[in-house]
C-alpha positions in Angstrom: -42.9 10.0 -130.7 -43.1 7.2 -134.0 -42.3 3.2 -132.8 -39.9 1.1 -134.4 -41.1 -1.2 -137.5 -41.6 -4.2 -136.1 -39.8 -6.0 -139.0 -36.8 -4.1 -137.9 -33.3 -6.4 -137.3 -33.4 -6.9 -133.1 -30.1 -5.1 -132.8 -31.9 -2.0 -134.1 -34.1 -1.7 -131.5 -34.8 1.8 -129.6 -34.0 2.6 -126.4 -37.1 3.7 -125.6 -35.9 6.6 -123.0 -33.4 7.8 -125.8 -34.7 10.2 -128.4 -33.3 13.4 -129.9 -35.7 16.2 -131.4 -35.9 15.2 -134.3 -37.2 11.1 -133.8 -36.0 7.7 -131.7 -32.3 7.2 -131.9 -31.0 4.1 -133.0 -27.9 1.5 -131.7 -26.0 -0.6 -133.9 -24.6 -3.8 -132.9 -21.0 -2.4 -132.3 -22.2 0.9 -130.3 -24.1 -1.7 -127.6 -21.4 -3.8 -127.3 -18.8 -0.9 -126.5 -21.5 0.5 -123.9 -21.5 -3.3 -122.7 -17.4 -3.6 -122.2 -17.7 -0.2 -120.4 -20.1 -1.2 -117.6 -18.0 -4.6 -116.9 -14.5 -2.6 -116.9 -16.3 -0.1 -114.4 -18.1 -3.3 -112.5 -14.1 -4.5 -112.6 -12.5 -1.4 -111.9 -15.0 -0.4 -108.4 -14.4 -4.5 -107.6 -10.6 -4.0 -107.8 -10.6 -0.8 -105.6 -13.0 -1.9 -103.2 -11.0 -4.8 -102.4 -7.6 -3.0 -102.0 -7.8 -3.7 -98.3 -8.4 -7.5 -98.7 -5.6 -7.9 -101.3 -2.9 -6.6 -99.1 -3.7 -8.0 -95.6 -4.0 -11.5 -97.7 -0.6 -10.6 -99.4 1.1 -9.4 -96.7 -0.3 -13.6 -95.0 1.2 -15.3 -97.1 4.5 -13.8 -96.2 3.6 -14.0 -93.0 6.1 -16.7 -91.1 3.9 -16.5 -87.8 1.0 -17.7 -89.4 2.9 -21.0 -91.0 5.8 -22.3 -92.6 4.0 -22.4 -96.4 1.5 -20.3 -98.6 -1.2 -23.1 -97.7 -0.9 -23.0 -94.1 -0.9 -18.9 -94.5 -4.2 -19.0 -96.5 -5.9 -21.4 -93.8 -5.3 -19.1 -91.3 -5.9 -15.8 -92.4 -9.0 -17.1 -93.9 -10.0 -18.6 -90.5 -8.8 -15.4 -89.2 -11.8 -12.9 -91.4 -15.0 -15.1 -90.7 -13.9 -18.4 -93.0 -13.6 -20.6 -90.3 -16.6 -22.5 -90.8 -15.4 -22.6 -94.5 -12.0 -23.7 -93.5 -12.8 -26.4 -91.1 -15.3 -28.2 -93.8 -12.2 -28.2 -96.3 -9.9 -29.9 -93.5 -11.9 -32.1 -92.6 -13.1 -33.0 -96.1 -9.2 -33.9 -96.1 -8.4 -35.7 -93.2 -11.6 -37.8 -94.0 -9.0 -39.7 -96.7 -5.3 -39.0 -95.0 -5.4 -39.9 -91.3 -2.3 -41.4 -90.1 -1.7 -45.0 -90.8 -2.4 -47.4 -87.8 -0.5 -50.3 -87.2 3.1 -51.2 -88.6 6.1 -50.6 -86.9 8.9 -47.3 -86.7 11.9 -46.5 -89.0 14.7 -48.4 -88.7 17.2 -46.0 -86.1 13.4 -44.0 -84.9 14.3 -45.6 -81.3 17.3 -45.7 -80.3 18.7 -48.9 -78.6 19.4 -48.5 -74.8 22.6 -46.8 -73.1 23.6 -47.3 -69.5 23.2 -44.5 -67.8 25.0 -43.0 -64.8 22.8 -43.1 -61.7 22.9 -39.9 -60.2 21.3 -39.8 -57.0 22.3 -38.2 -53.7 24.5 -35.1 -55.7 24.0 -31.7 -54.7 22.3 -29.5 -56.9 21.6 -32.9 -59.3 18.1 -33.9 -59.5 18.2 -38.1 -59.4 18.6 -40.0 -63.2 15.0 -40.4 -64.6 13.5 -43.4 -64.6 12.8 -45.2 -67.6 9.2 -44.8 -68.8 6.9 -47.7 -69.4 5.4 -47.5 -72.9 1.9 -46.8 -73.5 2.1 -49.4 -76.7 3.2 -53.5 -75.8 5.4 -55.2 -76.2 8.1 -53.1 -75.7 10.7 -52.3 -78.5 14.1 -52.4 -77.4 15.5 -48.9 -76.2 11.6 -48.0 -76.0 10.8 -45.3 -73.1 15.3 -45.7 -72.7 16.5 -42.2 -71.3 20.2 -41.2 -73.3 21.8 -37.9 -72.2 21.7 -34.8 -74.5 22.8 -31.3 -74.9 25.7 -29.6 -73.0 26.7 -31.4 -69.9 28.2 -29.3 -66.6 31.3 -31.1 -65.4 30.7 -33.9 -66.9 26.9 -34.0 -65.9 24.1 -34.1 -68.3 21.7 -32.0 -67.9 19.0 -33.4 -70.1 18.0 -36.4 -71.5 15.7 -37.9 -74.6 13.7 -40.8 -75.3 11.2 -42.2 -77.9 8.2 -43.5 -77.5 5.2 -45.1 -79.9 2.2 -42.3 -78.9 -0.1 -45.3 -78.5 -1.1 -48.9 -79.2 -2.6 -47.9 -82.7 -0.6 -45.5 -84.1 2.6 -48.4 -84.1 4.6 -46.4 -86.5 4.8 -43.4 -85.7 7.5 -42.0 -82.7 7.6 -39.2 -80.4 10.4 -37.7 -78.3 10.5 -37.0 -74.5 12.6 -34.2 -73.2 13.5 -33.8 -69.3 15.3 -31.2 -67.8 17.3 -30.7 -64.6 16.1 -27.7 -63.4 18.5 -27.7 -60.3 21.2 -27.1 -63.5 18.9 -25.6 -65.9 18.1 -22.2 -65.8 14.8 -21.4 -68.0 14.1 -18.0 -69.9 11.2 -17.0 -72.0 12.2 -15.3 -75.2 9.3 -13.1 -76.7 8.9 -13.2 -80.9 8.0 -9.8 -82.4 4.8 -11.1 -83.4 4.4 -13.5 -80.4 3.6 -11.3 -78.0 4.4 -8.2 -80.4 4.6 -4.9 -78.5 8.4 -4.8 -77.7 11.2 -4.9 -77.7 11.8 -6.5 -74.4 14.7 -8.0 -72.2 14.4 -10.9 -74.1 14.0 -11.3 -77.6 14.4 -13.4 -80.1 16.9 -14.3 -81.3 19.1 -15.5 -79.2 22.6 -13.5 -79.1 25.9 -14.9 -78.7 26.1 -13.3 -74.8 23.3 -16.4 -74.3 24.9 -19.2 -77.1 27.7 -19.5 -74.7 25.6 -21.7 -72.1 22.4 -22.5 -73.8 21.8 -26.7 -74.0 18.2 -26.8 -75.4 15.2 -24.4 -76.5 12.2 -25.1 -77.3 8.5 -23.5 -78.5 5.8 -21.7 -76.6 2.0 -21.9 -76.7 -0.9 -20.4 -78.9 -1.3 -17.3 -80.5 -2.8 -14.7 -78.0 -6.4 -15.1 -79.4 -6.6 -18.9 -78.8 -4.1 -19.1 -76.0 -7.0 -18.1 -73.4 -5.0 -16.6 -71.1 -2.0 -14.0 -70.8 1.6 -13.0 -71.3 3.6 -11.2 -68.5 7.6 -9.8 -69.2 9.8 -7.4 -68.7 8.2 -6.5 -65.5 4.6 -5.8 -67.2 1.4 -8.0 -68.2 1.5 -7.7 -72.2 -1.9 -9.1 -71.8 -3.9 -10.0 -68.6 -2.8 -12.9 -66.3 -6.0 -15.2 -66.3 -6.6 -17.0 -63.5 -7.2 -20.9 -63.4 -4.9 -20.8 -67.1 -2.2 -23.0 -67.3 0.9 -21.7 -67.1 4.4 -22.0 -67.6 6.2 -19.8 -64.9 9.7 -18.7 -65.1 11.6 -17.1 -61.8 14.7 -14.6 -61.6 16.2 -17.2 -60.2 15.7 -19.3 -63.3 13.5 -22.0 -62.0 10.8 -22.8 -63.6 6.9 -25.1 -62.8 3.6 -25.8 -64.8 0.8 -23.8 -62.4 -2.9 -23.1 -62.2 -2.2 -19.7 -62.0 -4.0 -18.3 -58.2 -3.7 -21.5 -57.0 -0.1 -23.2 -57.8 1.3 -19.8 -58.5 1.3 -16.1 -58.3 2.6 -12.7 -58.8 5.4 -11.8 -56.6 8.4 -10.0 -57.0 10.3 -13.1 -57.9 8.3 -14.0 -61.4 10.2 -12.9 -64.1 7.5 -14.2 -66.5 4.3 -16.6 -67.3 3.2 -17.6 -70.6 -0.2 -18.9 -70.0 -2.0 -21.2 -72.5 -5.5 -23.1 -71.9 -6.1 -24.8 -69.0 -3.9 -27.4 -67.6 -3.9 -31.1 -69.3 -2.8 -33.1 -66.2 -2.9 -32.2 -62.6 -2.1 -34.4 -59.7 -0.4 -36.7 -61.5 -3.6 -37.7 -63.7 -4.9 -36.6 -67.0 -7.9 -33.8 -66.3 -11.3 -34.8 -66.8 -13.6 -34.3 -69.3 -10.7 -35.3 -72.2 -12.1 -35.5 -75.4 -9.7 -37.9 -77.6 -11.7 -35.8 -81.0 -11.9 -32.6 -80.0 -10.0 -30.2 -82.2 -11.5 -27.0 -80.9 -10.8 -26.8 -76.7 -7.5 -28.0 -77.4 -6.3 -25.8 -80.3 -7.4 -25.8 -84.2 -5.6 -28.1 -86.4 -4.2 -28.4 -89.7 -6.5 -30.0 -91.9 -9.2 -30.5 -89.0 -6.9 -33.6 -87.7 -7.5 -35.5 -84.3 -4.2 -36.9 -84.6 -1.8 -34.2 -85.2 1.7 -33.1 -84.0 1.2 -31.4 -80.7 3.6 -30.7 -77.9 3.0 -30.2 -73.6 5.6 -29.3 -71.4 5.1 -30.6 -67.3 6.3 -30.3 -64.4 7.2 -33.7 -62.0 7.0 -34.5 -58.4 11.5 -33.5 -57.8 10.9 -30.1 -59.6 12.0 -31.9 -63.2 10.5 -30.3 -66.5 9.3 -32.6 -69.0 8.2 -32.1 -72.7 6.8 -33.8 -75.4 6.6 -33.1 -78.6 5.7 -35.6 -81.8 3.2 -36.7 -84.9 -0.1 -38.8 -84.4 -1.2 -37.2 -81.1 -4.7 -36.4 -79.6 -4.9 -34.6 -76.8 -6.0 -37.9 -74.6 -2.9 -39.6 -75.5 -0.8 -36.7 -75.3 -1.7 -36.5 -71.8 -1.6 -40.0 -71.3 2.1 -39.7 -72.2 2.7 -36.8 -69.4 1.4 -39.0 -66.7 3.4 -41.8 -67.5 6.4 -39.4 -68.0 6.1 -38.9 -64.4 4.2 -35.0 -64.7 2.5 -33.9 -61.7 0.8 -31.0 -63.5 1.6 -30.2 -67.3 -0.2 -28.1 -69.9 -0.6 -28.6 -73.7 2.0 -26.0 -75.4 1.8 -25.3 -79.4 0.7 -27.5 -81.8 1.0 -28.8 -85.9 4.1 -29.9 -87.5 5.0 -26.3 -87.8 5.1 -25.1 -84.3 6.5 -27.9 -82.4 10.2 -28.1 -82.0 12.8 -28.3 -79.4 16.2 -28.1 -80.0 19.4 -29.2 -77.8 22.7 -28.1 -78.2 26.4 -29.5 -77.8 29.0 -27.6 -78.4 32.5 -29.2 -78.3 34.0 -27.7 -75.5 32.2 -26.6 -72.3 32.0 -23.1 -72.9 31.7 -22.8 -76.8 28.9 -21.1 -78.6 25.8 -23.1 -79.0 24.2 -23.0 -82.9 23.4 -24.4 -85.7 26.5 -26.9 -86.0 26.0 -27.9 -83.1 22.0 -28.5 -82.7 20.1 -31.7 -83.3 16.4 -31.2 -83.7 14.4 -33.9 -81.4 13.1 -35.8 -84.1 14.5 -35.3 -87.4 10.8 -34.5 -89.0 10.6 -31.5 -87.1 9.5 -28.7 -89.6 12.1 -26.0 -88.9 16.3 -26.8 -88.0 17.8 -25.3 -84.8 19.3 -22.3 -86.3 15.6 -20.8 -86.5 16.3 -19.9 -82.8 19.3 -17.7 -84.2 17.3 -16.2 -86.3 14.7 -13.0 -86.0 11.6 -15.1 -85.3 8.1 -14.0 -85.2 6.8 -16.5 -81.9 8.2 -16.9 -79.0 9.6 -19.9 -77.0 11.6 -21.1 -74.0 15.3 -21.7 -73.0 17.3 -23.7 -71.1 20.6 -22.6 -70.1 23.4 -24.0 -67.5 23.5 -22.3 -64.8 
């Protein structure tokens, strides 16, 4: 074999493994570039083929309402579900370190309505006593703070729901959360299943709310986490979609429409009278007190939060000594302040429901006639800043939710 002369141009250097019978083969600069381009194209084609399942999965996630209201939120959830939880948490922590909720200040004008004169309902058969005003956590009290207002459809002129508005703590005094009190003697509760949570339908009661149920509908509100995060089970239509767990915080609906919040296995257990059970984590309030060990900076045990925030939109449902249900939802809440508010609202047991601004929603409905259809035109969100309007309960929906209807 003959070596390439030492003074040969670099681009004519011989491929030491490529020879013809009559001597070495030399490649021109143009030929080498063409060969390199082909190699690059081949690698890219192979990479695309390998990643096709990833693109399909990601593309599906970016249009999936159940993962969030925006592409950014859906991308974060998809990344977390595919091994990128650490990366997402780091990015969110960086964001939150520069975007913590405002401290101090006063709520926007009108965010806390003034007090109204309430007809005190006591001693009426089939009606719970009118709730007492809530003592605010932030003092001095703003006019109307913690005072109840009747909302939604009435029954024979008697209110079935009341709402009130409060600042969440003495620090975030420009923020306002909403509280709803529900008379369980006058209202019948129901769990509606979504196409994604729990999936596996169809079920007797599935989103959207049909016209037949809209004639008595008074309110609707969000349920809990996705099943993989709820650490609990799901029971409806006479079957366990996911196994119920002893000790899990449970919203239990009975066939007569009554409901309670329970430690499953202690306060409630399976019987022929149970219609549905939605579990989510463990109790937040028990025996009228916040459960021991609540960590105000926890963003894991009580749910992954958008952008790793400690103070985020949260919601909870509780039951009072009289059997009334209390819902709380709003911004700038950590798990401790949420529990504190529930205790102030009179809950003897309470559980956290869904969190983050995309999923916290409560809507009440007040048709103009006693048996009129509840719908988007007569629905009102508890807070005007909630992400979804009341109309979404009347559309196909991916997540489960609860309704309260006149008995």
